[in-house]
C-alpha positions as CSV (number, residue, x, y, z in Angstrom):
1,M,147.8,171.5,-152.8
2,R,144.7,170.5,-150.9
3,R,143.5,174.2,-150.7
4,E,144.1,174.5,-154.3
5,L,142.0,171.3,-155.0
6,A,139.2,172.5,-152.7
7,T,139.2,175.8,-154.7
8,L,138.9,173.9,-158.0
9,E,136.1,171.6,-156.6
10,R,134.2,174.8,-155.7
11,A,134.9,176.3,-159.1
12,M,133.6,173.2,-160.8
13,R,130.3,172.9,-159.1
14,P,128.3,174.6,-161.8
15,W,129.4,171.5,-164.0
16,H,128.8,168.9,-161.3
17,D,125.5,167.5,-162.6
18,A,126.7,167.7,-166.3
19,P,126.1,164.3,-167.9
20,A,129.6,163.9,-169.0
21,G,131.1,164.9,-165.5
22,R,132.1,163.0,-162.5
23,D,131.5,164.0,-158.8
24,P,134.6,166.2,-157.8
25,A,134.6,164.3,-154.4
26,E,135.0,161.0,-156.3
27,I,137.9,162.4,-158.4
28,L,139.6,163.9,-155.5
29,A,139.2,160.8,-153.0
30,P,142.6,159.4,-153.7
31,V,144.1,162.7,-152.9
32,N,142.3,163.1,-149.7
33,E,143.1,159.6,-148.6
34,G,146.7,160.6,-148.5
35,A,146.0,163.9,-146.9
36,D,148.5,163.2,-144.0
37,M,151.2,162.0,-146.2
38,G,154.4,164.0,-145.7
39,V,153.5,165.3,-142.3
40,P,156.4,164.4,-140.0
41,K,155.4,162.1,-137.2
42,P,155.6,163.6,-133.6
43,L,158.3,161.9,-131.4
44,S,157.4,160.3,-128.0
45,D,158.7,161.9,-124.7
46,E,161.2,159.1,-124.7
47,E,162.5,159.7,-128.1
48,I,162.9,163.3,-127.4
49,T,164.9,162.7,-124.3
50,E,167.2,160.2,-126.1
51,R,167.8,162.6,-128.9
52,L,168.5,165.6,-126.6
53,A,171.1,163.5,-124.9
54,G,173.0,163.6,-128.2
55,L,172.6,167.4,-128.5
56,P,174.6,169.2,-125.8
57,G,173.3,172.7,-125.1
58,W,169.9,172.2,-126.3
59,E,166.9,171.9,-123.9
60,R,163.3,171.1,-124.2
61,K,160.7,173.9,-123.5
62,D,157.2,172.4,-123.9
63,D,156.9,171.4,-127.6
64,Q,160.1,172.9,-128.8
65,I,163.9,172.6,-128.3
66,T,166.0,175.6,-127.8
67,R,169.6,176.6,-127.4
68,V,171.4,179.9,-126.6
69,Y,174.7,180.6,-128.3
70,E,177.1,183.2,-126.9
71,I,178.3,184.8,-130.0
72,R,179.3,188.1,-131.1
73,Y,176.8,190.1,-132.9
74,H,178.3,190.4,-136.4
75,A,179.2,186.6,-136.4
76,A,175.6,185.8,-135.4
77,V,174.3,187.8,-138.3
78,A,176.5,185.9,-140.7
79,A,175.3,182.7,-139.0
80,I,171.6,183.5,-139.3
81,V,172.0,184.1,-143.2
82,T,173.6,180.7,-143.5
83,I,171.1,179.0,-141.2
84,A,168.3,180.8,-143.3
85,D,169.7,179.4,-146.6
86,R,170.0,175.8,-145.2
87,S,166.5,176.0,-143.7
88,R,165.0,176.9,-146.9
89,R,166.8,174.0,-148.7
90,I,165.5,171.5,-146.3
91,H,162.1,173.1,-146.0
92,H,162.4,173.3,-142.1
93,H,163.2,176.5,-140.1
94,A,164.1,177.7,-136.6
95,D,162.7,180.8,-134.8
96,L,165.9,182.8,-134.3
97,D,166.3,185.8,-131.8
98,L,169.5,187.8,-132.1
99,R,170.7,190.0,-129.3
100,I,174.0,192.0,-128.9
101,D,175.9,189.0,-127.2
102,H,173.8,185.9,-128.1
103,L,171.6,184.0,-130.4
104,R,168.7,182.0,-129.4
105,A,167.4,179.2,-131.7
106,S,164.1,177.5,-131.0
107,I,162.8,174.8,-133.1
108,T,159.4,172.8,-133.5
109,T,157.6,171.4,-136.4
110,H,154.6,173.4,-137.3
111,D,153.2,171.0,-139.8
112,A,153.1,168.4,-137.1
113,G,150.8,170.7,-134.8
114,Y,153.9,172.4,-133.2
115,R,155.2,169.0,-132.0
116,L,158.7,167.9,-131.9
117,T,159.8,165.5,-134.8
118,A,163.0,164.1,-136.0
119,A,163.4,167.0,-138.5
120,D,163.8,169.3,-135.5
121,F,166.7,167.4,-134.2
122,D,168.4,167.2,-137.6
123,L,168.0,171.2,-138.0
124,A,169.5,171.6,-134.5
125,Q,172.7,169.6,-135.6
126,R,172.9,171.8,-138.6
127,I,172.6,174.9,-136.6
128,D,175.2,173.6,-134.1
129,A,177.6,173.2,-137.2
130,I,176.7,176.5,-138.7
131,V,177.4,178.6,-135.5
132,A,180.6,176.8,-134.9
133,A,181.6,177.5,-138.4
134,H,181.0,181.2,-137.6
135,R,183.4,181.0,-134.8
136,A,180.9,181.1,-131.8
137,L,183.1,182.5,-128.9
138,P,182.3,182.8,-125.2
139,L,182.2,186.4,-124.2
140,D,184.0,185.8,-120.9
């Protein structure tokens, strides 16, 4: 939205000095004041550790959480489709890496500067449930 408003501001410059017009910066000031609204707040290291304790199998790697599921290939493909659908609905997604005998999910919040937020842990719980529903089975 901010990008569109900036484009609009540039497009309106020829009329900037028109007597009936107002300065686009003045018009857009209320929008720019809330520029960081909606961006999730990064969690502290303590909050991350606390939330990870409630997510067995997930581990922190730098500024992302990751988990490997031992799951048969075709079940993983079905799980990925469901994960993608749910991710679209909540406007948050994981990076998924499918291999013949496992699926790796990695999550971070891109909008928060690739930092971990509460949204990441919510998505991790959703992925756990989805994979369980697709009968994730150990290969041993």
